[in-house]
C-alpha positions as CSV (number, residue, x, y, z in Angstrom):
1,L,76.5,81.6,78.2
2,S,78.3,83.6,75.5
3,D,77.9,82.9,71.8
4,W,81.6,82.0,71.5
5,R,81.3,79.4,74.3
6,A,78.1,78.0,72.7
7,L,80.2,77.5,69.5
8,I,82.9,75.7,71.4
9,L,80.4,73.5,73.2
10,M,78.7,72.6,70.0
11,R,82.0,71.8,68.3
12,R,83.0,69.6,71.3
13,A,79.7,67.7,71.0
14,S,80.3,67.4,67.2
15,F,83.6,65.7,67.7
16,T,82.3,63.5,70.5
17,L,79.2,62.2,68.7
18,R,79.1,60.1,65.5
19,S,77.6,61.9,62.6
20,A,74.5,59.7,62.7
21,E,73.9,60.7,66.3
22,R,74.0,64.5,65.6
23,R,70.9,66.6,64.9
24,W,73.0,68.9,62.8
25,K,74.8,68.2,59.5
26,R,77.6,70.7,59.5
27,I,80.2,71.3,62.2
28,P,80.0,75.1,63.1
29,T,83.1,77.2,62.6
30,T,81.8,80.7,63.5
31,T,79.4,82.2,66.0
32,P,76.9,83.2,63.3
33,D,76.5,79.5,62.6
34,L,75.0,79.2,66.1
35,F,72.5,82.1,65.8
36,P,69.6,80.0,64.6
37,V,70.1,77.5,67.5
38,L,70.4,80.3,70.1
39,R,67.4,82.0,68.7
40,E,65.4,78.8,68.9
41,M,66.5,78.3,72.5
42,R,65.4,81.8,73.4
43,H,62.0,81.1,71.9
44,R,61.7,77.9,73.9
45,G,62.6,79.8,77.1
46,E,65.9,78.1,77.7
47,L,68.0,81.2,77.3
48,S,67.3,84.8,78.4
49,P,69.4,87.8,77.0
50,I,71.4,89.7,79.5
51,L,70.6,93.4,79.5
52,R,73.1,95.6,77.6
53,Q,75.4,92.6,77.1
54,P,75.3,91.6,73.4
55,Y,75.6,87.9,72.7
56,L,75.4,87.0,76.3
57,Y,72.6,84.9,77.8
58,E,71.4,83.5,81.1
59,V,70.7,79.8,81.0
60,V,67.2,79.5,82.5
61,V,66.4,75.8,81.9
62,P,65.4,73.9,85.1
63,Y,68.5,71.7,85.1
64,A,70.9,74.7,85.0
65,R,73.0,75.6,88.0
66,W,70.8,77.3,90.6
67,G,71.6,80.8,91.8
68,P,71.5,84.4,90.7
69,L,73.8,85.7,88.0
70,D,77.2,86.8,89.3
71,E,78.8,89.9,87.8
72,V,82.2,88.3,87.7
73,E,80.9,85.2,85.8
74,V,79.3,87.5,83.2
75,L,82.6,89.5,83.0
76,M,84.6,86.4,82.2
77,E,82.2,85.6,79.3
78,A,82.2,89.2,78.0
79,N,86.0,89.4,78.1
80,P,87.5,85.9,78.3
81,Y,91.1,87.3,78.4
82,A,90.6,89.6,81.4
83,A,91.8,89.1,84.9
84,L,90.5,90.5,88.2
85,S,93.1,92.8,89.6
86,H,94.1,95.4,92.2
87,L,91.6,95.9,95.0
88,T,89.2,93.3,93.6
89,A,92.0,90.7,93.5
90,L,93.0,91.6,97.1
91,A,89.4,91.0,98.2
92,F,89.2,87.8,96.2
93,H,92.3,86.4,98.0
94,G,91.1,87.5,101.4
95,L,93.9,90.1,101.8
96,T,91.6,93.1,102.6
97,D,88.4,93.7,104.4
98,E,87.4,96.4,102.0
99,L,84.5,95.5,99.7
100,P,85.1,97.4,96.4
101,K,82.1,98.9,94.7
102,L,83.8,98.6,91.4
103,I,85.1,95.4,89.8
104,M,88.7,96.1,88.8
105,A,90.0,94.1,85.9
106,V,93.1,94.2,83.7
107,V,93.5,93.4,80.0
108,S,96.5,93.5,77.6
109,L,96.7,96.3,75.2
110,D,96.8,93.8,72.4
111,G,93.5,92.4,73.5
112,R,94.6,88.9,74.5
113,G,97.9,89.0,76.3
114,G,98.8,85.6,75.0
115,Q,95.7,84.1,76.7
116,L,93.2,81.7,75.3
117,P,89.5,82.3,76.2
118,I,89.0,81.1,79.8
119,G,87.9,77.5,80.1
120,T,89.2,76.5,76.6
121,E,92.1,74.5,75.2
122,P,94.2,75.1,72.1
123,Q,92.4,72.3,70.1
124,D,89.1,74.1,70.7
125,W,90.2,76.9,68.3
126,D,91.7,74.8,65.5
127,G,90.3,76.5,62.4
128,V,88.1,78.8,64.5
129,P,88.6,82.6,65.0
130,L,89.2,83.7,68.5
131,P,86.5,85.9,69.9
132,V,86.8,89.6,70.7
133,G,87.0,90.6,74.3
134,Y,84.7,93.4,75.2
135,R,85.2,96.0,77.9
136,P,81.7,96.9,79.2
137,A,81.5,100.0,81.4
138,Q,79.2,98.0,83.8
139,I,77.7,94.6,84.2
140,L,74.3,94.0,85.9
141,G,74.5,97.6,87.1
142,R,78.0,97.2,88.7
143,P,80.7,99.5,87.3
144,I,83.9,97.9,85.8
145,D,87.2,99.8,86.2
146,W,89.5,98.6,83.4
147,T,93.3,98.8,83.4
148,R,95.1,98.2,80.2
149,V,98.8,97.1,80.3
150,R,101.4,96.4,77.7
151,P,101.5,92.7,76.7
152,Q,104.8,92.2,78.4
153,R,103.3,93.4,81.7
154,F,100.3,91.0,81.5
155,F,101.7,88.2,83.7
156,G,101.1,86.6,87.1
157,E,97.5,85.6,86.5
158,S,95.9,82.2,87.4
159,V,92.5,80.6,87.0
160,Y,90.5,79.8,90.1
161,Q,87.1,78.1,90.4
162,P,85.7,78.9,93.9
163,H,82.0,79.0,92.8
164,G,81.8,76.4,90.1
165,Y,82.9,78.5,87.1
166,P,86.4,79.6,86.1
167,V,87.7,83.1,87.1
168,R,91.0,84.5,86.0
169,V,92.6,86.6,88.8
170,M,96.0,88.1,89.4
171,T,97.8,85.9,91.9
172,P,98.4,87.2,95.5
173,E,102.1,87.8,94.6
174,R,101.3,89.8,91.5
175,T,98.6,91.7,93.3
176,L,100.9,92.7,96.2
177,L,103.4,94.1,93.7
178,D,100.6,96.0,91.9
179,G,99.8,97.5,95.3
180,L,103.3,98.9,95.6
181,L,103.3,100.2,92.1
182,H,99.7,101.6,92.1
183,P,98.5,101.8,95.7
184,D,95.7,104.2,94.6
185,L,94.1,101.2,92.7
186,C,94.4,99.0,95.8
187,G,92.7,101.0,98.4
188,G,95.7,103.2,99.4
189,I,99.1,102.4,100.8
190,A,97.8,101.5,104.2
191,N,95.5,98.9,102.8
192,V,98.4,97.5,100.7
193,L,100.8,97.2,103.6
194,R,98.1,95.5,105.7
195,A,97.7,93.1,102.8
196,W,101.4,92.3,102.8
197,A,101.2,91.6,106.5
198,L,98.2,89.3,106.1
199,A,100.0,87.4,103.3
200,R,103.2,87.0,105.2
201,D,103.0,83.3,105.7
202,V,101.4,82.4,102.4
203,I,103.6,84.3,100.0
204,D,105.3,82.2,97.4
205,L,108.7,83.8,97.6
206,D,110.0,82.3,94.4
207,A,107.0,83.5,92.4
208,L,107.2,86.9,94.0
209,V,110.8,87.3,93.2
210,Y,110.3,86.1,89.6
211,H,107.6,88.7,89.1
212,V,109.8,91.4,90.5
213,E,112.5,90.5,88.0
214,R,110.0,90.5,85.2
215,F,108.9,94.1,86.1
216,N,112.6,95.1,86.1
217,V,111.9,98.3,88.1
218,A,114.7,99.2,90.5
219,V,112.6,100.9,93.1
220,L,110.2,98.0,93.2
221,R,113.2,95.8,94.2
222,Q,113.9,98.2,97.0
223,R,110.3,98.3,98.2
224,V,109.9,94.5,98.1
225,G,113.3,93.9,99.7
226,F,112.5,96.3,102.6
227,I,109.1,94.7,103.2
228,L,110.5,91.2,103.1
229,D,113.0,92.2,105.7
230,E,110.2,93.7,107.9
231,L,108.2,90.5,107.5
232,E,111.3,88.4,108.2
233,R,110.9,86.5,104.9
234,G,114.3,86.2,103.2
235,H,115.3,85.2,99.7
236,S,118.8,84.9,98.3
237,L,118.1,87.2,95.3
238,A,117.1,90.0,97.7
239,E,120.7,90.3,98.8
240,E,121.6,91.1,95.2
241,W,118.9,93.7,95.1
242,R,120.2,95.4,98.3
243,A,123.7,95.6,96.9
244,S,122.4,97.7,94.0
245,A,119.9,99.8,96.0
246,N,121.1,103.2,95.2
247,R,119.5,106.2,96.9
248,G,118.0,108.5,94.3
249,G,115.1,110.7,93.3
250,S,112.6,107.8,92.9
251,S,113.6,105.8,96.0
252,K,110.4,106.2,98.0
253,L,108.1,103.5,99.4
254,V,105.2,105.5,98.0
255,G,106.0,107.0,94.7
256,S,103.2,109.6,94.7
257,A,103.8,110.8,98.3
258,P,106.4,113.4,99.5
259,Y,109.7,112.3,100.8
260,S,110.0,111.4,104.5
261,S,113.1,112.0,106.6
262,T,112.5,108.5,107.9
263,Y,114.3,106.1,105.6
264,S,116.0,102.7,105.5
265,D,119.8,102.8,105.3
266,R,119.8,99.2,104.3
267,W,117.6,99.8,101.3
268,N,118.2,103.5,100.6
269,L,114.5,104.0,100.7
270,S,112.4,106.9,102.0
271,L,109.8,105.3,104.3
272,N,107.0,107.7,103.5
273,G,104.2,105.3,104.4
274,P,102.7,103.7,107.6
275,T,105.2,100.9,107.7
276,Y,104.1,99.9,111.3
277,L,101.1,98.3,109.6
278,L,103.5,95.5,108.4
279,H,103.5,94.3,112.0
280,E,99.8,94.6,112.8
281,T,98.2,91.5,111.2
282,G,95.3,91.5,113.6
283,Q,94.0,94.9,112.4
């Protein structure tokens, strides 16, 4: 429980209950308004501070959800605008067998990326200042690797709830594209190509193509077009990409690797990565 979420819960209760039914006189508008309540709950043994996470608490009353604290749940409270990304997102979506030691998360450079705090609605913040999103170096001893992107590049995220609490994660389509742009953050190009193969039958092609267009990076169109051909997944817009696929200095499957003499004539793309992995979904 974060102090900002406690504020929202108290305000929701205030608007639900009649004034005569409330034990408080004034509807809180800032987190300091809740400090006396939170302090009292700590003294009663209902909340326990989380080490090195200011204004975050573990709810320890007997009727709270059972189970140990999860680092991701704490992360979503510490920074309610962040999204799990890259290798962590691949693992979340079941597109890699690698278990990242780091939690990889992305936030917008402007701090919010047009997002509301996870689990809230616009009316919750009527007349209430939005909270600051923190970027802790670690949570419960587990390191966090933060990536900061321009606000216009913060897209393709969705909210999931596999364990009873909301988690913002980059979608499979966005994560696969991140893998082609930054394979080093996704376990390497081999891991990325395996992920594409595993996702072959579940890729939302319209969403994928929409995200490619939002990136507006020519070589990304070439990479995605080539991979879709290899996976035998077609899209009408891919033919437009192919028509403009000019061979040039950046036309490589892996941007950071040397050129390979093996290349795709159709996509004018140097195939300087293990493309055979696109056909080995069982590995």
